[in-house]
C-alpha positions as CSV (number, residue, x, y, z in Angstrom):
1,M,2.3,19.8,27.9
2,D,0.7,16.6,26.6
3,S,-2.3,16.3,24.3
4,E,-4.6,14.9,26.9
5,N,-4.6,18.1,28.8
6,F,-4.5,20.5,26.0
7,D,-7.6,22.3,24.9
8,F,-7.2,22.5,21.1
9,D,-10.3,24.6,20.8
10,D,-8.5,27.5,22.6
11,E,-6.2,29.4,20.3
12,W,-4.7,31.4,23.2
13,D,-3.5,28.2,24.7
14,F,-2.0,27.0,21.6
15,V,-0.1,30.2,20.9
16,E,1.0,30.3,24.7
17,F,2.1,26.8,24.3
18,L,4.2,27.7,21.1
19,N,5.8,30.7,22.7
20,G,6.8,28.4,25.8
21,L,8.8,26.3,23.7
22,P,12.5,26.2,23.7
23,A,14.0,27.7,20.7
24,E,15.6,24.3,19.5
25,Q,12.0,22.6,19.8
26,K,10.5,25.5,18.0
27,E,12.9,25.0,15.1
28,K,12.3,21.2,15.1
29,L,8.7,21.8,14.8
30,H,9.1,24.3,12.1
31,D,11.2,21.8,10.2
32,L,8.6,19.0,10.7
33,L,5.5,21.1,9.8
34,S,7.5,22.4,6.6
35,V,8.2,18.6,5.6
36,L,4.5,17.9,6.3
37,V,3.3,20.7,4.3
38,Q,5.5,19.6,1.3
39,E,4.4,15.8,1.5
40,L,0.7,16.9,1.8
41,F,1.1,19.1,-1.2
42,T,2.7,16.2,-3.1
43,T,-0.1,13.8,-2.0
44,T,-2.8,16.1,-3.1
45,T,-1.1,17.0,-6.6
46,T,0.5,13.8,-7.6
47,D,0.3,10.7,-5.5
48,N,-2.7,8.6,-6.2
49,D,-2.0,5.7,-3.9
50,V,-1.7,7.6,-0.6
51,V,-3.9,6.4,2.3
52,F,-3.0,9.3,4.6
53,C,-0.1,11.5,5.5
54,G,0.2,13.0,8.9
55,S,2.7,13.5,11.8
56,N,3.4,12.1,15.1
57,G,5.1,15.1,16.4
58,Q,8.6,13.4,15.7
59,K,8.1,12.3,12.1
60,V,5.9,12.6,9.1
61,I,4.1,9.3,8.5
62,K,2.9,8.5,5.0
63,C,1.1,5.3,4.2
64,V,0.8,4.3,0.7
65,T,-0.9,1.2,-0.7
66,C,-0.1,-1.4,-3.4
67,A,-1.4,-4.8,-4.6
68,R,-0.7,-7.6,-2.1
69,E,1.0,-9.5,-4.9
70,A,3.5,-6.7,-5.4
71,L,3.9,-6.4,-1.6
72,G,4.4,-10.0,-0.8
73,E,2.1,-9.5,2.2
74,D,-0.4,-7.2,3.8
75,G,1.8,-5.0,5.7
76,P,2.8,-2.7,7.1
77,V,6.2,-2.8,5.2
78,I,8.4,0.1,5.7
79,L,9.8,1.6,2.6
80,P,13.0,3.6,2.2
81,S,12.3,7.3,2.3
82,S,14.6,9.9,0.7
83,N,13.8,12.2,3.5
84,S,14.9,11.1,7.0
85,T,12.0,13.0,8.5
86,V,9.4,10.9,6.7
87,I,8.4,7.4,7.5
88,L,7.2,5.9,4.5
89,F,5.2,2.5,4.7
90,C,2.9,0.4,2.5
91,V,-0.1,-1.8,3.3
92,S,-1.8,-3.9,0.8
93,T,-4.9,-2.6,-1.0
94,E,-6.8,-6.0,-0.3
95,F,-6.1,-5.5,3.4
96,L,-7.6,-2.1,3.3
97,E,-10.5,-3.1,1.4
98,A,-11.1,-5.8,3.9
99,Q,-10.8,-3.7,6.8
100,V,-13.3,-1.1,5.1
101,E,-15.8,-3.9,4.7
102,S,-15.4,-5.1,8.1
103,F,-15.8,-1.6,9.7
104,R,-18.9,-1.1,7.8
105,N,-20.4,-4.2,9.2
106,L,-19.1,-3.8,12.7
107,Y,-20.2,0.1,12.8
108,P,-23.4,0.7,10.9
109,D,-23.7,4.1,12.4
110,S,-21.4,6.3,10.1
111,E,-20.2,8.6,12.9
112,L,-18.9,5.7,15.0
113,C,-17.6,3.9,11.8
114,E,-15.7,7.0,11.1
115,Q,-14.2,7.3,14.7
116,E,-13.1,3.6,14.8
117,W,-11.5,4.0,11.4
118,Q,-9.6,6.7,12.5
119,K,-8.4,4.9,15.4
120,F,-7.4,2.1,13.1
121,L,-5.4,4.4,10.8
122,D,-3.7,5.9,14.2
123,S,-2.6,2.3,15.1
124,L,-1.3,1.7,11.6
125,A,0.7,5.0,11.8
126,N,1.9,3.9,15.4
127,D,2.9,0.5,14.1
128,A,4.6,2.0,11.4
129,A,6.7,4.5,13.6
130,N,7.6,1.7,16.0
131,M,8.9,-0.4,13.3
132,A,10.8,2.2,11.7
133,S,12.3,3.2,15.2
134,L,13.5,-0.5,15.4
135,Q,14.9,-0.5,11.9
136,G,16.5,2.8,12.1
137,D,17.4,4.9,8.9
138,P,18.0,3.0,5.8
139,K,21.5,3.0,4.5
140,W,21.2,3.9,1.0
141,E,24.5,2.3,0.0
142,E,23.0,-1.0,1.0
143,L,19.7,-0.5,-0.8
144,L,21.6,0.5,-4.0
145,I,23.7,-2.7,-4.1
């Protein structure tokens, strides 16, 4: 069942959907949600530079920000993650600030601005997921040399 045909407002459909999943998929979903909850908890209690943390249904996607000078570009730049379920990526603070200003100018209506900003963040997450899938999992022995 894809998200375009799924009525997220109907609780019964969601429960029915979950109950209809094969045991292996239920276990994967449980594991993914456990990691997402842990990342969200960490984000709200200790991390100050997190832009967003979410999931594409396969991986947890976490976006952090830092100065362009430290990153060397605007990003997104995939960072090594200690958890293979988490795609960690970084964009420059300056890039995000410019995007915020641009969106404010393009969309003076706050509701429309929020919708477009969400689309932008979704596209960043999709770009990061695609980049990560092309790069594969980091080889820690290479990173530590």
